C-alpha positions as CSV (number, residue, x, y, z in Angstrom):
1,M,142.0,51.2,169.8
2,G,139.0,51.8,169.5
3,S,135.9,50.5,169.0
4,L,134.4,50.3,165.1
5,P,131.0,52.2,164.4
6,P,128.2,50.2,164.9
7,H,126.9,47.8,161.4
8,R,124.1,49.4,159.2
9,T,122.8,48.3,156.3
10,P,123.6,50.8,153.4
11,G,120.1,52.5,152.4
12,P,119.4,54.4,148.7
13,A,122.0,56.8,148.0
14,T,121.3,59.9,148.2
15,A,122.8,63.3,146.6
16,P,124.2,65.8,148.7
17,P,122.3,68.4,150.0
18,L,123.0,71.5,148.0
19,N,124.5,75.1,149.5
20,G,123.8,73.4,153.0
21,A,119.8,73.2,151.8
22,A,118.3,70.1,153.0
23,A,117.4,67.0,150.6
24,S,114.0,67.2,149.1
25,P,112.1,64.1,148.9
26,L,111.6,62.2,145.5
27,P,107.7,62.5,144.5
28,H,105.6,60.3,144.7
29,S,103.9,58.5,141.7
30,G,100.9,59.5,141.4
31,E,102.0,63.3,141.4
32,L,103.8,62.0,138.7
33,L,101.1,60.6,136.7
34,S,99.1,64.4,137.7
35,A,102.1,66.0,135.8
36,G,101.8,64.3,132.9
37,A,98.1,64.8,132.6
38,S,98.3,68.2,133.3
39,V,100.8,68.9,130.6
40,R,98.5,66.6,128.2
41,Q,95.9,68.3,129.5
42,L,97.3,71.3,127.8
43,L,98.6,70.0,124.8
44,D,95.2,69.5,124.4
45,S,94.0,72.7,125.1
46,L,96.4,74.4,122.6
47,N,95.2,71.4,120.1
48,H,91.8,73.0,120.7
49,E,92.9,76.7,120.0
50,Q,94.7,75.5,118.2
51,R,92.0,73.5,115.4
52,R,89.4,76.8,116.8
53,N,91.5,79.2,114.8
54,Q,91.7,77.1,112.0
55,E,88.1,76.4,111.7
56,L,87.4,79.8,112.7
57,L,89.8,81.0,108.8
58,A,89.0,78.0,107.1
59,S,85.6,79.8,107.5
60,L,86.5,82.7,106.4
61,A,88.1,81.8,103.6
62,F,84.9,80.3,102.6
63,A,82.9,82.9,102.7
64,L,85.3,85.1,100.8
65,R,84.9,82.4,98.1
66,S,81.4,82.0,98.1
67,F,79.6,85.2,99.2
68,T,79.0,87.4,96.0
69,N,77.6,90.2,98.3
70,L,80.6,92.3,99.8
71,S,78.3,93.6,102.8
72,R,77.9,89.5,104.2
73,F,81.7,88.8,103.7
74,L,83.3,92.6,105.7
75,E,80.2,92.3,108.8
76,L,81.8,88.5,109.7
77,V,85.4,90.0,109.8
78,P,85.3,91.5,112.9
79,V,83.3,88.7,114.6
80,V,86.2,86.2,113.0
81,A,88.9,89.0,113.9
82,A,87.4,89.5,117.9
83,R,87.2,85.2,118.1
84,L,91.2,84.5,117.1
85,M,92.6,87.2,119.5
86,E,89.9,86.3,121.8
87,A,89.1,90.2,122.5
88,E,86.1,92.0,123.5
89,G,85.3,92.8,120.2
90,A,86.6,94.5,116.7
91,L,85.6,96.8,114.5
92,L,86.4,97.2,110.6
93,V,86.7,100.6,109.1
94,V,86.2,100.6,105.3
95,F,87.0,103.4,102.4
96,H,85.9,104.3,99.5
97,P,88.2,103.6,96.2
98,D,88.9,107.6,96.1
99,G,89.4,107.6,99.8
100,R,86.0,108.2,100.9
101,L,84.3,106.9,103.7
102,W,82.5,103.5,102.8
103,R,80.0,104.4,105.4
104,E,77.3,102.1,104.8
105,Q,80.5,99.3,105.9
106,L,81.3,100.4,109.0
107,Q,81.6,96.7,110.9
108,A,81.8,95.7,114.3
109,S,81.1,93.2,117.2
110,P,79.1,93.8,119.4
111,A,77.5,96.1,117.7
112,E,76.3,97.4,121.1
113,R,80.2,98.2,123.0
114,C,80.9,99.5,119.5
115,A,77.3,101.8,118.6
116,E,79.3,105.1,119.7
117,V,82.7,103.9,117.6
118,L,80.5,104.0,114.5
119,R,78.7,106.8,114.8
120,Q,81.5,109.6,116.1
121,V,84.0,106.8,113.4
122,A,80.6,108.1,110.4
123,S,80.7,111.4,111.3
124,L,84.3,112.5,109.9
125,S,83.7,114.0,106.6
126,D,85.5,113.0,102.7
127,S,87.3,115.8,103.0
128,Q,89.1,115.0,106.0
129,L,90.1,112.1,104.8
130,Q,91.1,112.3,101.9
131,A,93.1,114.5,102.4
132,Q,95.6,112.4,104.2
133,S,98.6,110.5,101.8
134,G,99.2,107.3,102.1
135,D,98.3,104.2,104.9
136,D,100.3,106.4,108.2
137,A,98.7,109.6,108.1
138,V,95.4,108.1,107.4
139,A,96.7,106.0,110.8
140,A,97.6,109.6,111.9
141,L,94.1,110.6,111.6
142,L,91.6,106.9,112.6
143,D,93.8,106.1,115.2
144,P,93.6,108.5,118.1
145,L,89.5,108.3,117.8
146,I,89.6,105.1,118.1
147,L,91.5,104.7,121.5
148,R,89.9,107.7,123.2
149,L,86.4,106.7,122.1
150,L,87.4,102.9,123.6
151,G,88.3,104.2,126.8
152,G,91.6,102.3,127.8
153,A,90.7,99.2,126.2
154,E,93.9,98.0,124.6
155,V,93.7,98.1,121.2
156,F,95.9,96.3,118.5
157,R,95.4,97.5,115.1
158,T,96.6,96.9,111.0
159,S,95.4,98.4,107.6
160,V,93.5,97.4,104.9
161,V,95.3,97.5,101.9
162,A,93.9,96.4,98.0
163,R,95.6,97.5,94.9
164,G,98.6,99.1,96.9
165,G,96.8,101.8,98.1
166,P,94.6,101.7,101.7
167,R,91.3,100.7,101.8
168,G,90.5,100.4,105.4
169,R,91.8,100.0,109.6
170,L,90.7,96.3,111.6
171,Y,90.9,96.7,115.4
172,V,90.3,94.2,117.8
173,F,90.4,95.6,121.3
174,S,90.1,94.1,125.4
175,A,89.5,96.2,128.7
176,R,89.6,92.6,130.5
177,R,92.8,92.8,132.6
178,G,95.9,90.6,131.7
179,Y,94.9,90.4,127.9
180,G,98.2,90.2,126.3
181,W,99.4,90.3,122.4
182,S,101.8,87.7,121.4
183,E,103.5,87.2,118.0
184,V,100.5,84.4,117.1
185,H,98.0,87.3,117.7
186,R,99.4,89.4,115.5
187,R,100.0,87.4,112.7
188,H,96.5,85.9,112.8
189,L,95.3,89.9,112.7
190,Q,97.0,90.3,109.7
191,L,95.7,87.7,107.6
192,V,92.3,88.2,108.6
193,A,92.8,92.2,107.4
194,D,94.6,90.9,103.9
195,L,91.0,88.6,103.4
196,T,89.3,91.3,103.7
197,G,91.3,93.3,101.0
198,V,91.1,90.3,98.7
199,A,87.5,90.9,99.2
200,L,88.2,94.8,98.4
201,E,89.8,94.0,95.8
202,N,87.0,91.9,94.4
203,E,84.8,94.0,94.4
204,L,86.4,96.0,92.3
205,L,87.5,93.3,89.6
206,Q,83.4,92.9,89.7
207,Q,82.4,96.2,89.2
208,D,84.6,96.9,86.6
209,M,83.5,93.6,85.1
210,R,79.7,94.6,85.4
211,R,80.4,98.0,84.2
212,H,82.6,96.1,81.0
213,E,78.9,94.3,80.5
214,R,77.0,96.9,80.5
215,L,79.6,98.6,77.9
216,D,79.6,95.6,75.9
217,R,75.9,95.5,75.8
218,Q,74.9,99.3,74.6
219,L,77.9,98.6,72.1
220,S,76.1,95.9,70.9
221,I,72.7,97.4,71.2
222,G,73.9,101.3,69.8
223,A,76.0,99.0,66.6
224,E,72.4,96.9,66.1
225,I,70.6,100.8,65.4
226,Q,73.2,101.9,63.4
227,A,72.8,98.8,61.2
228,Q,69.3,99.3,60.9
229,L,69.4,102.5,60.0
230,L,71.9,102.6,57.5
231,P,70.6,101.9,53.5
232,D,72.1,97.9,53.5
233,H,72.3,99.2,49.3
234,C,72.2,102.2,47.1
235,P,69.0,102.6,45.2
236,V,69.6,103.0,41.3
237,I,68.7,106.2,40.6
238,E,69.2,107.8,36.5
239,G,72.4,108.9,35.0
240,V,74.3,108.9,38.5
241,E,76.7,105.3,40.5
242,L,76.3,105.3,44.1
243,A,78.3,103.5,47.0
244,A,78.5,104.2,50.9
245,R,80.2,103.5,53.3
246,C,80.6,104.1,57.6
247,R,83.5,102.5,59.1
248,P,82.6,101.8,62.9
249,A,85.0,103.4,65.4
250,Y,84.8,101.7,68.7
251,Q,82.5,103.0,70.1
252,V,78.9,103.6,68.6
253,G,79.1,107.4,67.6
254,G,75.2,109.0,66.0
255,D,76.5,108.7,61.7
256,Y,73.7,108.6,59.9
257,Y,73.3,108.7,56.2
258,D,69.8,107.9,53.4
259,F,68.4,107.9,50.7
260,I,65.2,108.6,50.3
261,P,62.4,107.8,47.4
262,T,60.6,111.4,46.7
263,R,57.5,109.2,45.5
264,P,58.0,106.1,47.4
265,Q,55.3,104.8,46.1
266,A,56.6,104.1,42.0
267,L,58.4,101.6,40.1
268,G,60.9,100.6,38.5
269,R,61.9,103.0,35.7
270,E,60.0,105.3,37.2
271,R,61.7,105.4,40.5
272,E,65.1,105.2,38.6
273,H,63.9,109.2,36.9
274,G,62.1,110.5,40.3
275,R,63.5,113.3,43.1
276,W,65.9,111.6,45.3
277,A,67.2,113.0,48.5
278,L,70.7,112.3,49.6
279,V,70.9,112.9,53.4
280,M,74.4,113.1,55.8
281,G,73.8,114.2,58.8
282,D,75.6,113.4,63.3
283,V,73.9,113.3,66.5
284,M,76.5,115.1,69.1
285,G,77.3,112.3,71.1
286,K,77.7,108.4,71.0
287,G,76.0,104.7,72.1
288,V,73.1,104.0,72.4
289,P,71.0,107.4,73.2
290,A,72.8,108.7,70.0
291,G,72.0,106.0,67.7
292,L,68.3,106.4,69.5
293,L,67.6,109.8,68.4
294,M,68.6,109.8,65.2
295,T,66.6,106.5,64.7
296,L,63.5,109.3,66.0
297,L,65.0,112.1,63.1
298,R,65.4,109.3,60.4
299,G,61.5,108.7,60.9
300,M,60.5,112.1,61.5
301,L,63.1,113.4,58.3
302,R,61.4,110.3,55.6
303,A,58.0,112.2,56.6
304,E,58.4,116.1,55.3
305,V,60.3,114.0,52.6
306,L,56.9,112.9,51.5
307,S,55.9,116.0,51.8
308,G,57.9,117.8,48.7
309,L,58.7,121.0,50.7
310,P,62.9,122.1,49.1
311,P,65.7,121.4,51.5
312,D,65.0,124.4,53.4
313,Q,62.2,124.4,54.5
314,I,62.4,120.4,56.0
315,L,65.3,121.4,57.5
316,H,63.3,124.3,59.1
317,D,60.7,121.7,59.7
318,L,62.5,119.2,61.5
319,N,64.2,121.5,63.6
320,Q,61.1,122.3,64.9
321,L,59.5,119.0,65.5
322,A,63.0,118.0,66.9
323,Q,63.1,120.5,69.6
324,E,61.8,119.4,72.5
325,D,63.4,115.6,71.9
326,L,66.1,117.2,71.7
327,A,66.2,120.0,74.3
328,H,65.4,117.1,76.8
329,S,68.2,114.7,75.6
330,H,70.8,117.5,75.5
331,R,71.7,116.8,72.3
332,F,72.1,118.8,68.8
333,V,72.4,117.1,65.2
334,T,73.9,118.2,62.4
335,L,72.1,117.0,58.9
336,F,73.2,118.2,55.2
337,Y,69.5,117.9,53.4
338,S,69.7,117.6,49.6
339,D,68.0,115.9,46.7
340,Y,68.9,115.6,43.1
341,D,65.9,115.3,40.0
342,P,68.2,112.9,37.3
343,V,66.2,114.5,34.7
344,T,67.6,118.1,34.9
345,R,70.3,116.9,37.0
346,L,70.1,119.6,39.4
347,L,71.0,119.1,43.3
348,R,69.3,121.3,45.3
349,F,71.0,121.2,49.6
350,A,70.3,122.8,52.8
351,N,72.9,122.4,56.0
352,A,72.2,122.3,59.2
353,A,76.6,123.6,60.5
354,H,77.4,119.5,58.8
355,N,80.8,118.9,57.2
356,P,80.3,120.7,53.9
357,P,80.0,117.7,50.9
358,L,83.0,118.5,48.7
359,I,81.8,118.6,44.2
360,W,84.7,118.1,41.6
361,R,84.2,120.0,38.6
362,R,85.5,117.8,35.8
363,Q,85.4,120.7,33.2
364,H,87.2,122.8,35.6
365,G,89.3,120.1,37.4
366,R,89.3,121.6,41.1
367,V,87.4,120.2,43.9
368,E,84.7,122.9,45.7
369,R,82.6,122.7,49.3
370,L,78.7,122.9,48.2
371,D,77.5,124.9,51.9
372,A,74.1,127.1,53.2
373,P,73.9,128.9,55.9
374,G,72.4,126.6,58.6
375,L,72.3,126.4,62.7
376,L,72.6,122.6,64.4
377,I,68.8,120.9,65.2
378,G,67.6,121.7,68.1
379,L,70.0,124.5,68.9
380,Q,67.0,127.0,68.1
381,S,63.0,126.4,67.8
382,E,62.9,129.5,65.0
383,A,66.1,128.7,62.7
384,H,66.0,129.0,59.0
385,Y,67.8,127.9,56.6
386,G,69.6,128.9,53.5
387,R,69.2,126.9,49.9
388,G,71.4,126.3,47.2
389,E,71.1,124.8,43.9
390,V,73.8,123.4,41.5
391,V,73.8,121.2,37.8
392,L,75.4,118.9,38.0
393,D,77.8,117.8,34.7
394,P,78.7,114.7,33.0
395,G,82.3,113.5,35.2
396,D,81.1,115.4,38.0
397,G,81.8,113.6,41.9
398,L,79.8,114.6,45.3
399,L,81.2,113.5,47.7
400,Y,79.7,113.4,51.1
401,Y,80.9,112.9,54.8
402,T,81.0,112.9,58.3
403,D,83.4,114.3,60.6
404,G,84.6,111.4,61.7
405,V,87.0,111.4,58.0
406,S,88.3,114.5,58.8
407,E,88.7,114.5,62.5
408,A,90.9,111.5,62.0
409,A,93.9,111.6,64.1
410,G,97.4,109.8,62.4
411,F,101.0,108.6,64.3
412,S,101.7,112.2,65.3
413,G,98.4,113.7,66.2
414,E,97.7,115.4,62.9
415,R,94.2,115.3,61.5
416,F,93.5,114.1,58.5
417,D,91.6,117.8,57.9
418,E,89.5,118.9,54.7
419,E,92.1,120.0,53.4
420,R,93.7,116.3,52.7
421,L,90.4,115.2,52.0
422,M,89.4,117.6,48.8
423,R,93.4,116.8,47.1
424,V,92.9,112.8,48.2
425,F,89.5,113.0,46.2
426,Q,90.5,115.2,43.9
427,G,92.6,113.0,42.6
428,A,90.7,109.7,42.8
429,C,88.0,111.2,40.1
430,R,91.1,112.4,38.2
431,S,91.9,108.3,38.1
432,G,88.6,108.5,36.0
433,S,86.6,105.3,38.7
434,G,83.9,104.9,39.0
435,A,81.4,105.5,42.6
436,Q,82.5,102.6,43.9
437,G,86.1,103.2,42.9
438,I,86.4,106.8,44.1
439,L,85.4,105.6,47.8
440,D,88.2,102.9,48.0
441,Q,90.5,105.0,47.4
442,L,89.5,107.7,50.1
443,F,89.5,104.9,52.2
444,D,92.8,103.5,52.0
445,R,94.3,106.6,51.9
446,L,92.2,106.9,56.1
447,D,92.9,103.6,56.8
448,R,97.0,104.2,55.8
449,F,97.5,107.7,57.7
450,V,95.5,106.4,60.5
451,G,97.9,103.7,60.9
452,A,96.4,99.7,60.2
453,D,97.1,98.6,63.2
454,R,94.7,101.3,65.4
455,H,90.9,102.2,65.2
456,L,89.4,105.5,64.6
457,D,88.3,108.0,67.2
458,D,84.9,108.4,66.1
459,D,82.4,106.8,63.2
460,A,83.6,107.7,59.4
461,S,81.2,107.9,57.2
462,M,81.3,108.2,53.1
463,V,79.0,108.6,50.1
464,V,80.6,109.6,46.7
465,L,77.7,110.0,43.8
466,K,79.6,110.1,40.0
467,V,77.6,111.6,37.6
468,R,78.2,109.3,34.6
469,D,80.1,110.7,31.3
470,E,77.2,110.4,28.9
471,V,73.9,110.4,30.7
472,M,71.2,108.6,29.0
473,L,67.3,110.5,29.5
474,P,64.8,108.5,29.1
475,P,63.1,108.5,25.0
476,L,60.2,111.1,24.9
477,P,57.4,109.3,24.0
478,M,56.3,108.7,20.7
479,R,52.7,111.0,19.9
């Protein structure tokens, strides 16, 4: 029998070597501690990077909420984008809503590195950009230019979108060797671009709000001017009834009517028996400018009435006085001027291209037009105006109106027109109503034609004069 091998104290078990390789020694405890510290450092670094990125995005969101100046926000966009992506720099190109390049809002960081890029982009013509249709076409025009100008740097880009359309491009670039683009980078860049789109959308909304506020202020001022122009009540004139109303539209127009005593110093019965001027006019245009012009003309006209001149001469003088002011404003005025003598019931009139008033002749049972030749006020400095005269009989009615009545549109787009107005006026006069009743019937018919839930496109003004059936002349003085 052979001898046994010498006894060995069993040592720690060792795994057999793989593929014949020698077994690797286990790491020492110091090496294990070093690896753990490296992992902790890596986790700390990742946490620090996450916190830094969160702080950068939070600062951009804070700026979006806090800045009322869009430029200040857009200046931050390339700075934040470059830091989030740990890139060399970033560039923001923004467009106006109509597709034009917004040159004042071209932003880049660092400015020195991007100076030539900004200059070249700013030199693009608006027609080039506006000719592009859609985001892809805009990118196809801008991206090759940016890539060439940045000279071999890694460039990543995305679109800035607002109201469903392209409003810009955001570029991030770096020439650093080994710079990589990750999914996290892509998300961060898109988030910055989306916040930029929100800022541009907010700016559009604020512009709309400011525009509406200006319009509201203008409408308020215009309505106040117009209310001051129109008489708050009809005067008492011997032998006639008067009723007047202006139905304002959404926009303030230039409608104007007035009752002017030719002898304003007269009082009481003497004033009622004196001659009165009855006027209806309209400034071409709307809003505050139209109201201010009519205020000016009202003052001129009231001064002319005191001269006692006949209607045609008053319009001639008014046209010359207002010529310069109307020429500067590029507006014209239509005006029907008449004066009525309650003693003789004589109505004299002249017309500066205004809608001719309608007269109801009770004796004949028909409606006629009162018209005289004449040009718009402000059209020619040496315009001449014709004059007409008519004696009103008991029961006769007279309707002054503006084109907001005859041009009012119904549901089908059809106009109310003069013929319809004549028929309605004739029916109202035949009903035997007084001036106020006739006016109420006219507006009721107009409202039904336009529709209860629809508004007029222009102010509609009407004045009704009704001669009483039995005119009581003043008693002759006793000798």
